[in-house]
N, C-alpha and C positions, 0 to 999 in steps of 0.2 A: 806301478808305476808311483810308487812311495818314493819320497823323497826324506832322505836324511840330513837334515842341514850340518854343513860341516862348523867348525870352532873359529873357521875365520871366516863368514858371511857378514858383512858389516850387519850392526845390531845398534838399535837406537833403542834406551828405557827408559822411563822417566812414569812418576808419580801422579797419578790422577788426582785430586784434590775433591770433584765433586762433578757431576752431570753436565755442569758447564765447560771444565776443562775436558770432559770427553769429548762434548763438541767442537772445543778448539781443535784438539787433534784430528777430528775429521776435515775442519776447515783446513789445517796444514797438510792433511793428504790431498785434498781436493787442488789444491794448489799447485803443488807436485802432479797432479793428473793433468792439469788443465795445461801447464806449461810444458809437459814432455808428452804427453799422451793422447790417442794411440801414437804409434810411430807411423809414418807414413807407407813406410815397407811392410810394415808389419801385416799377418796373415794370421797371426795367432793373437787373442786374448792377453790382456794383463791380469793376473789370479790372482785375488789377495785373499786368503785365509782368513777368517773372523776366529779365534777361537778362544774359548771362555764358558763357564758355567753358565744355567741360565742367569738371566739378571743382571752377567757382567757389562755389559753395555753394549755389545755388538750395534745391535739396531741404533741406539744412540749416537754412536761412531758414523755409521752411516747415514742418519740423519744431519748430523755435522755436515757432512761430507756433502751431501746433496744440497743442503740451502747454502753453503759458500758456494758452489756453483750454479746456484739461481735457480732452486726448484722451490716454489711457492708452496705448494701441493702436501698433503698427507704424507706421512714415510712410514710404513708400519711393515711389522716382520712378517715375511710372507712363507710363515711357520706352516697355514693349510694350501695357499697356493702352489706352494715349492719355488716361484720365481718372480719377482716385479720387475718390469722394464722402467728406467728412466734416461730420456732422452735430454741433457741438457750440455749447453757449452759443446756443442758439436763433439760429444761423448756419448756413445750407448753404454747406460752401465745396467748390468744384471745383478741385482740382489737374490741371491740362494739364502734358502734356510731347507736343511736337509734333517732335522731336527725329527720329523714323524717317521722319516724311512725306515721300515721294518726290517728290509733286505737290501744290499747294494746294487742288485739287480733291480729294484725298482726304480731308480736313476736311470736305466739304458731304457726299463719299458716305456718313462713316460716320455723320453726323447730328450731328453736334458744334454745329453751330449755333444746336441747339436749347437748351443750355445756357446761353446768351446771351439770353434771352428772356427769361427770367423774374428774380426777385430772389435774391440771394446775393451769393457773393464767388468770382468766377472768378483764379484765379491761374494766369499762364501761363507755362511754360516754351517757349521758342525759336519765339515768335510769327510771326518772319518766315516759317517753313514753311509754315504755315495763310494768310499774306496773299497777297491783300488782304481775303481775308473772315473773318478772324478781328475782333471787334469790337474799337473803339478801345479803349485803354488809357485809364481816369482817373488809374493811378501806373504811372509805370515806373520800376522797383527795378535798379541794374545795378552787377553786382559786378565787380570787375578783380582778378584775382591781383596782389600785390602783393610778393613776399618771400614770408616763412612766414604772412603776414598777404591783407588786401582791402582794396581799396580801396570804398566802397558809396557810389552817389548814388542820392537818390531825388526823383525830378523831379513834380509835379501836372500832369495834361494836361487836367483838365476841374476843375468847381468840386466836383465830392463827393473828386475828389484830391486838392485844396488842402483842403478841411475834413479828411482824413485825413492829410493832415499838420500840419496847425493842432492837430490832437489828440495828434500823437506830438509835437509841441516842447513842449504843454503838459505 
């Protein structure tokens, strides 16, 4: 199920100076999601891979997304629970963190593949730890530490991902 993006896939690149800029990127993604997803006829989730080293800001980005959608509670990394569910703005968002998986089969053993069979939005940290079993991404968001800030790259890997990027640009 591994997907290699082609060079013609739509991409957004930007520098994020600080945590506030990372939260703002999450809010921008939230606006695109609330305007366009989930698609009424969709029976599969929008899958967003969140890639980057420890401390790159993946959970901070999710926090910005959730706050922009109206979630007022805590947002924590699901490192130990593997998944956190949030229902906000008529969206089911599933935040996964597979960092602690020792073998990809643990993903299947935990029944996590079931979350990828319905509608909603799946935000996936450390997707490589569940490969080849985790669903292919619609959107790949990569955060790379760059001095005090981060470089962000968002790449569409499906039609749904391209629609999401288009909404973010608009």
